[in-house]
Structures are given as C-alpha cells and as structure tokens.
C-alpha positions as MATLAB code, in Angstrom:
seq = 'MSSRRATTIATAITGSLLTASFSAVMILSCTASADDQGPGSSKGGKAMDAAPAGVKLTTLLPERISVDNSSKKTAITATVKNEGTKESGELNLLVVGFDGLKVNGVQGCSAIAEKDLPPGSNSGFKCSVGTLAAGKSKSYAVDATYDLSKAGKICLPVMSADGKKTFWQQGPVPFGTTNPSPNAPATPLLLGTDNKPVAPGGDTLPKTGVGSDVLPLGAAGAALIAAGAAGLYWSQRPPRRQAERG';
ca = [
      52.247   44.775   12.700;
      54.209   44.149   15.892;
      54.027   40.741   17.527;
      52.698   42.324   20.746;
      49.793   43.983   18.862;
      49.021   40.778   16.975;
      48.916   38.861   20.241;
      46.563   41.449   21.783;
      44.162   41.290   18.807;
      44.208   37.491   18.794;
      43.455   37.412   22.535;
      40.550   39.841   22.100;
      39.045   37.788   19.241;
      39.401   34.560   21.229;
      37.713   36.205   24.216;
      34.822   37.412   22.048;
      34.318   33.960   20.556;
      34.315   32.348   24.002;
      31.767   34.912   25.219;
      29.566   34.291   22.169;
      29.792   30.524   22.623;
      28.906   30.822   26.326;
      25.924   33.037   25.486;
      24.712   30.545   22.885;
      24.932   27.693   25.402;
      22.989   29.749   27.962;
      20.246   30.539   25.432;
      19.933   26.900   24.353;
      19.839   25.728   27.987;
      17.077   28.197   28.872;
      15.069   27.194   25.815;
      15.339   23.506   26.695;
      14.301   24.007   30.330;
      11.291   26.117   29.320;
       9.916   23.193   27.289;
      10.775   20.372   29.654;
       7.314   18.788   29.429;
       7.721   17.958   25.749;
       5.009   18.282   23.128;
       1.335   17.813   23.924;
      -0.335   14.467   23.261;
      -3.955   13.284   23.069;
      -2.903    9.731   24.016;
      -5.657    7.908   25.872;
      -8.386   10.171   24.461;
     -11.589    9.317   22.623;
     -14.606   11.073   21.153;
     -17.808   10.552   23.124;
     -21.126   12.345   22.388;
     -21.347   13.911   18.931;
     -20.082   17.484   18.898;
     -21.951   20.229   16.978;
     -21.401   20.223   13.204;
     -17.997   21.628   12.287;
     -16.635   21.243   15.837;
     -13.849   18.775   16.666;
     -12.695   18.833   20.284;
      -9.613   17.239   21.774;
      -7.310   17.638   24.775;
      -3.552   17.525   25.151;
      -1.298   16.490   28.034;
       2.502   16.736   28.154;
       4.349   13.623   27.023;
       6.561   13.832   30.108;
       6.479   15.413   33.556;
       8.920   15.441   36.467;
       8.099   14.690   40.105;
      10.223   16.156   42.916;
      11.203   13.178   45.045;
      11.212   15.135   48.314;
       8.069   17.264   47.990;
       6.186   14.949   45.566;
       5.170   18.070   43.624;
       4.745   18.171   39.866;
       3.318   20.559   37.268;
       1.142   19.563   34.317;
      -0.226   21.609   31.420;
      -3.764   20.618   30.359;
      -4.961   21.944   26.995;
      -8.369   21.837   25.302;
      -8.478   22.492   21.551;
     -11.077   22.950   18.824;
      -9.658   21.415   15.644;
     -12.868   21.993   13.701;
     -14.025   24.725   11.331;
     -16.717   26.333   13.537;
     -16.764   27.761   17.061;
     -17.493   25.277   19.803;
     -20.142   26.899   21.951;
     -19.778   27.088   25.751;
     -17.576   24.335   27.200;
     -16.351   23.021   30.537;
     -13.085   21.137   31.049;
     -12.687   18.842   34.052;
      -9.257   17.912   35.437;
      -9.519   14.834   37.682;
      -6.812   12.909   39.561;
      -6.718    9.203   40.407;
      -4.663    6.979   42.693;
      -1.176    8.427   43.322;
      -1.776   11.599   41.300;
      -3.688   14.274   43.210;
      -4.719   17.562   41.605;
      -4.209   20.365   44.134;
      -5.096   23.315   41.946;
      -5.824   24.405   38.379;
      -5.282   28.037   37.487;
      -8.585   29.858   36.982;
     -10.715   26.818   37.858;
     -12.904   25.784   40.797;
     -12.562   22.670   42.941;
     -15.143   19.913   42.583;
     -16.707   19.045   45.940;
     -15.613   15.674   47.313;
     -19.157   14.335   47.208;
     -19.396   15.160   43.485;
     -16.138   13.492   42.429;
     -16.429   10.421   40.172;
     -15.926    7.076   41.936;
     -12.262    6.151   42.316;
     -10.948    9.700   41.951;
      -9.270   11.684   44.706;
      -9.494   15.267   43.402;
     -10.891   17.364   40.593;
     -11.382   20.868   39.228;
     -13.895   22.350   36.776;
     -12.738   24.963   34.263;
     -15.221   27.187   32.435;
     -13.579   27.297   29.028;
     -16.175   29.465   27.298;
     -16.382   29.271   23.508;
     -13.390   28.154   21.433;
     -13.115   29.531   17.915;
     -12.088   27.195   15.108;
      -8.452   26.193   15.445;
      -8.085   27.797   18.873;
      -7.006   26.236   22.165;
      -6.847   27.106   25.849;
      -4.274   25.819   28.331;
      -4.399   25.482   32.112;
      -1.535   25.176   34.602;
      -2.169   22.193   36.886;
      -0.442   21.880   40.267;
      -0.361   18.304   41.501;
       1.387   15.860   43.801;
       2.340   12.312   42.886;
       2.865    9.490   45.373;
       5.445    7.446   43.488;
       4.660    4.342   45.561;
       1.406    4.058   43.580;
       0.067    4.269   40.061;
      -1.115    7.738   39.053;
      -3.707    8.758   36.473;
      -5.359   11.927   35.202;
      -8.591   12.444   33.275;
      -9.701   15.373   31.080;
     -13.384   15.279   30.001;
     -14.650   18.116   27.766;
     -18.330   18.778   28.412;
     -21.150   21.023   27.294;
     -21.844   23.911   29.661;
     -25.044   22.254   30.946;
     -23.239   18.980   31.692;
     -25.552   16.920   29.484;
     -22.912   15.885   26.951;
     -19.292   14.785   27.099;
     -17.763   15.488   23.702;
     -14.272   14.155   24.433;
     -12.511   12.372   27.267;
      -8.782   11.795   27.696;
      -8.108    9.147   30.286;
      -7.954    8.169   32.980;
      -4.490    7.917   31.442;
      -1.402    7.070   33.519;
       1.853    8.900   34.017;
       4.651    6.628   35.158;
       8.111    5.167   34.823;
       9.476    1.627   34.594;
      12.854    2.884   35.825;
      12.333    4.675   39.161;
      15.108    6.829   40.592;
      14.404    7.279   44.336;
      17.852    8.707   45.089;
      17.699   11.383   42.382;
      16.269   14.883   43.011;
      13.390   14.190   40.631;
      11.796   11.300   38.765;
      10.739   11.777   35.127;
       7.398   10.209   34.162;
       5.996    9.463   30.705;
       2.379    9.777   29.573;
       0.679    6.444   28.942;
       3.188    4.476   31.053;
       2.134    2.419   34.080;
       4.200    3.430   37.075;
       6.601    1.090   38.837;
       6.710    2.088   42.522;
       9.846    3.769   43.819;
       9.531    2.104   47.218;
      12.363   -0.440   47.773;
      11.316   -3.938   46.904;
       8.056   -2.814   45.327;
       7.456   -5.069   42.346;
       3.700   -4.699   42.041;
       1.329   -1.762   42.131;
      -1.536   -1.516   44.608;
      -4.904   -2.052   42.957;
      -6.680    1.209   43.700;
      -9.260    3.214   41.823;
     -10.911    2.353   38.542;
      -9.366    0.947   35.398;
      -7.386    3.124   33.041;
      -9.891    2.923   30.192;
     -13.317    3.229   31.859;
     -15.056    5.791   34.046;
     -18.369    4.945   35.716;
     -21.548    6.397   34.278;
     -22.960    9.323   36.279;
     -26.402   10.273   35.023;
     -26.698   13.014   37.629;
     -24.276   15.340   35.828;
     -26.900   17.771   34.579;
     -28.587   17.884   37.986;
     -25.281   18.760   39.635;
     -24.691   21.574   37.145;
     -28.236   22.883   37.726;
     -27.612   22.828   41.466;
     -24.517   24.965   41.035;
     -22.098   22.086   41.605;
     -19.582   20.636   39.181;
     -21.548   18.320   36.912;
     -20.053   15.045   35.854;
     -21.259   13.001   32.930;
     -19.068    9.969   32.429;
     -19.725    7.621   29.532;
     -18.627    4.065   28.839;
     -19.443    4.085   25.131;
     -16.715    3.117   22.642;
     -15.097    5.819   20.482;
     -17.238    7.105   17.637;
     -15.992    6.458   14.151;
     -14.840    9.426   12.097;
     -17.820    9.107    9.772;
     -20.257    9.479   12.653;
     -18.550   12.584   13.906;
     -18.833   14.291   10.561;
];
C-alpha cells in the first residue's frame, strides 16, 4: 500500500471518529437539557383525608427549576399519581402559588377566581384530573414567574371531585437558593430550600403569606364547587399513619 493511500485512509477514519464523537456529544447534551428539572419529588407532602380502599395518591414536583433573571419566568412540572392498586375515582388537582412564586397558567386547567384563593396565596389553577388507574399518573405544565427578592412557595392539594375531601397535599413547599446569582442569565432553585433574596444587601426575607407547613382551613370548599367555582378544602390535620391509610 502506498504511503499516500495509507495517509488518505487514516485521514478518513480520523474524520469519521471525530464526527461520531461530535454526534455523541450532541445527543448527550440534548438529553441532559430535556431533563433539566431533575427527578420528581413528593417533598413537603402529606396524606390528609383517607383515600378510598386500594387508592394511594401523591404528587411530584421537580427537584430543581431555573428562573430567568431578566423575565422572572420559570417552568414547573406538576404531577399527580395513584400508587395504589385500584382506580382513584374523579379527582381535582389544585396548583397554588405563594409569595414570590406566581402561577400564571397551567396547561388544560382553569384559573381560580381571586376571591376563592386560599388566604396568603397570590394565584391558583384547578385541574380536572378525572380518574387515575392504579399505577398511573398525569402531569401538567405550569408557567410561573418568580420574584427572587422574596421567598416563593407552591402547593398541590389533591381533592375529591366534589371538594369535600383533600386526600393529599404537597406544600406550601418552597423553591429557593442560598447562593443567588443576580448577574447570571438564570438562577437555579432547589425544592424544599428557603430562598435567599437576590437583591443586593438582602440578608433577610420579607415575612409574607402563610407558613410553609400550614394552610388555613376553608370549610366552604364544597359550597364553592357546587356554585361552579374552584372549591378549596384546606386541612391542618397531621399526616395519617400508614396503618390508618390501609
């Protein structure tokens, strides 16, 4: 084999390997960016009223989100899941924002009127989930804004269709960071972390809204549902033990 031919073959092989390596990097980069919210977590959630026999409801929020520092926009995926062995019956999922986190829209869901929002919240949407079969889940794309000069919390109650029972409630649970980056294009936030304001010199958070572990009781939830509004039934009871939930 001539040296010129050998050089040509070697160059072609090297070029192919570089192309393959570049393609692999592109694929891995796209995969990583598509899952930038991390796995779902039920952190800050607790069982409330007893669910029907064989039904075990929970919700999931991403472990991390990213807030655009110029527009304040962020995206959140809210998921409701039936981890039981029987179908759930008709359900509603509420997505409610507190303090610096405002929910602007939830795909396929209707806005809760301002007068029907729970005390301390600034926004909310009601999603008609329908019935979840055993082991099935349903996810919703949440568009929100986050004022990084404040704390920000989100709450996901899972309710019966008539609004009389709240089977599960996640939150109000915070998203936040202890290491703000005001000069970066975006600020990453972690679920279950109290936010440190980005504003220069801000060492303390404003005390707004309700606490992160309690929502006020609203006995008028069923009446609101009956009236065609978004019913809210908030409970202050402690989590039920596993034995009580069957």
